[in-house]
N, C-alpha and C positions, 0 to 999 in steps of 0.2 A: 547377449553375451555382453558382459558389462566392460566398457573399457576402463584400462588402466597401465599405470605408467610402465614404461617396456612394450607394451603392445602395440606393434603394427600396426597400423591403418591402411589397408589394401587402397589402391587404387586412386593413391592418395591426389597424384592431378587427375584425376578422370573426371569428368563432369558427368556425374550422376543427375537423370532428372529431378527435377524438385518433385516431393508430394505436396509438403502444404509446410506454410512459415506462419505463426501464428505468434502473437504477443497478447501479454495481459495487459491490465490496466493498473495502476501507481495504485498500490497501497500506503495505510497511511503512514507507513516508515518509510515512502519512498523508492519501496522495493518492488521492482517488475520483473517478468518472464518471459523469455524468447524461448520458443520450441520448433525446431528447424528437421524435419525428415525427407527422405531422400529413397528415392526409387531405386534398390538392388537389379541385377539380371536377371537372378532367380524367382524376383517378384514380393522377397523382403522389403523391409526398409530398414534404410539407420538411421535414427534420434538422435539429438541432441538436445540439452535446455541447460542457458547459459542466463544465473540470477545475476540481477543486476541491481543494484543499492544506490542513491544520488551520494551518499558522502562519502562511499569507500569505492566504487567501480564492480569491475566484474567480482563477485563476490563466491561465487561455488559454478559450478561446469561438471553435467553430467551426461554420458551419451551412452548408446547400445550399437551392437557395429549391423545386430538382426532384429529382427522381429514380425510378429505376423502383421498385417495392413488392424483388425481387427484391436488386436491389442495400442496398437496408435491408438487410434480411437476411445479405444478405455483410461488409458492416459492424459488423455485431453479431460474428459471426463472427471477425472479426480483431481487434476490440477485444477478445475474451478472448482469443485468440494471442498476444495482444502483452502479456499478463497481468491483464488486467480484466477477470476471473472477474461478472458482470450476469446480472439477472434483472427480470421485470415486475415493478413497483410499480402505485400511481396517482400520478395526473397530482401533485395535490394534496404528496403525499411528497415528488415532485422537487424543486419551488418550492419545499416548508420549508427543503432543503438549500438550494436557491440563495440563499433569503432568510438563512440563517445564514451562508451565505460571502461574501454582497454586506458584511453586517453586519462581521464580520471583515476586510475588505476598508476600511472604516470606519475601524474599531480602528487596524488596522497602516499606515494612511493607503500601502496598495499603490494603482498603478491600475487601473483594470482593464481589460481589454480592449475594444479599439477596436470588436469586433466583437461583443460585448456589449451595446453601447448600439441596436446595430441589432436584438439581440433581445430585447429586456429587453419590450416588452411582451407577445410569446411566453411570456415565462415569468413573470409575474408580478409582476413588478417596478412597475409602478405601479399595483397594489393599494393599500390599506390595509397600512399599513406593522408586521409581524407578526403580522397578518392567520393565516397558515398555521402559524408559528412555534410559535402559541399551543395550535394545535389536535392538531399533532402530533409527537408526541416523535422526534428522530432521534438518544437516546441512552441508553442501560439508566438506571435511575435507579440513583445511587452505594448500594452496601450497606457498613453498617458489617463488620469480619472480625470472626465470632464462632468458636465452636468447632463450631459446626453446618455449617461452609463451609468446614474444614481436609479434611477426606477430599476432597471435592470440586477444590479448591485444589492438592491433592500429586498429582492426575492433570494438571496444567499442562503437561506437556510430551507429552500426547497432543493439542494444540491442532499441532503440528508435522507431526501425520500427513496433514492438511487442507490441501487445496491453498491455502484462502485466506489461511492462513501461511506459503503458501512462501518470500513476497518479504517476512517480517517478521525481519530480519537488524538486527545493534545498528548505531546513527547516532548521532552520526558518523561515518565508517568513517577518518578521518584520527588517530582516535585509538586506534583499538584496530590501527593500524600495528606498535607493537610486538610485541605479541603475535603478529599474523599470521608477523611476520621471525623471531621465537624460535620456531614452533610447525614451519614451512616452513624450514627450517635447507636451506642450500644442499646439503650433503653427502646429506640423505635426498632432495631433491629430484633429483639426480646418480643414489643408486643406485634410484631408482624406473625411471627410465629406462634403467639398464644390465642390471636383472635378468632373467636369461634368455638375456643376449648372453654372460656369463663362465663360463668351464668351470670345472668345479668343483674346488679345490686351484690353480689356475696362479695364477702368479706369489707362491704363496705359500713358505714354506721350512717343511721336513718336519716333521710335529708343532704348524706352527700353527695355530691356533685363528681362524676365521674373526670378525673382529669389523663388526657391524655399526653404523653410523651412529647415536651416542648421540640419541633425540628425546627432546625435551622433556615434559612430562608434561600429557597434555591440558587432566585434571580440575585437576592445580594451577595452571595459567594460567589457565582457567575463572574457578576461585576469585579467581586476583589481581585479574587482568579487573573483574570485578563488583565485589572492594572498591575498587578503584579506579577506574570510570568508571560506576557506578550513583550518580547523588547523589538525593535527593529531588524535582529538579525534574526529573530524568529520570521517576521514578517515576510522576511522577502528569502528565506527560504522555502517558505510554503507559496510562495507567490511564483515560483520557481517548478513545485511540483504543483500546480494547479494547472498553471500555461502547459506542461508536460499531459498533466491526465486530459488538457483540453484539444490535445494535438490529436491524440488517440481517438476523442469522439467525431473528428472530423474525419479519420482514417474510418471510423466505423457507419460513414453517415449518418451522424447524429448532429447536424447542423445548429441548432436549438441548444442542443444542451452544450454546444462549445461555446456557442454565444455564453451563454451566461456564466459559463465557467471562466471564460474570460475577462466579463467585468466583477467578477468578486475577486478576479486576480488584482485587476488594477486596481480594485478599491483596499485591497491588502497591502500593495508595498506603499512602505510609509510616505512616498511621496505624494500619496496622494492626497495626504492631510487631512485624513478622515481618522477620526478616535476610535480605538480598537473596544468601544461601548456600543457605537454606531455602527458595525457592520451585523447583522443578522447569522451569516456564517460563520461568523468567532463564535455571537453566544451559542449556535447552535452547538459547536465543535464541544464548546467546555460542558455546556448544561448536559450533553449525553455522557462527555467521559468522566465528568463527576457520578451522575448515576450509575454509568457501568461498574464504577470504580473496581468494587469487592469480586466483580463477576472474572474482571479483567487481571486483578492480580493472583484468583485463582488459577486461570490459564496458562499465565506466562510462571508458575510452579510449576504446572503439569507439564509445561513444554520443558521446562528444565530439569527437568529427569531428576537425577541425583541434589538437587538443590546448589549445589557449588559446580556446576558446569556451565556454560552458556547454551542459550538453544541450539536446541539441534538442526542441523542444516536438511532440507527438505530435498529428499531423491525421491521426483516421480515415477522414474525406472523402476521402484521396490514398493509402491505403491500398491495395497489391494482394494 
């Protein structure tokens, strides 16, 4: 049964035993999901998921008062298939993230989802303010860039070998469009569709050499896009996102990956003194973003549905 406005959640103050608390890695838009479930006396579970976006706060909240244990496991798998790689954490850690997101809603004056007011007693929002935030860190501590971090930061492009960074593409997409268009020139796209269909030499004069479409140099476009689009404000935002991601690697017992993310974040901070051209992580991001541009645009159009609507929020409790 899906929770809705006006539906009273029974046992609001009763402490139900925790079943699972899960948290996803941060995606490329700064979005993270928390999934929490509790065991009911009848053997079913009560579950809620909260979507946290780091420029908004709590953006969506969905819950179900009762579901089978198998259904909960299926939901966890479905969420992963939709790009939210997640793992099990403590309830306190999830509540610390939710408290952080809730505070961001206040600062940005973004309204909370209606369902959040129903579930907030279970999410710890009625407890002493900042109780969890004061005891649990949700980000890595910032590090000043120094020579000891240089070699590690030079391996920053290796982050793109991890599935947790597959969605980390340059945002906003609209700013990248001129570079995508220049790379995916129409002659080059047409040539890809016609390779193998034309017979060698057909339609050419004797002795005339085959001429392939002139494709813009990708690395030159990457360099130009970095210089034009990446400013100190953008670097600061993504440095913070990297430190959030690094903290998750620590909770997932992956200290080497956390150390790599920490070094890359230190290099990315404007105070590091490193130009954008000197950072393999940034070059890998921009290169991947330009190359995958057409598929990304197509995906966003499909997600928008009616073309004049924004992206439809994902409710994992309705995923099949």
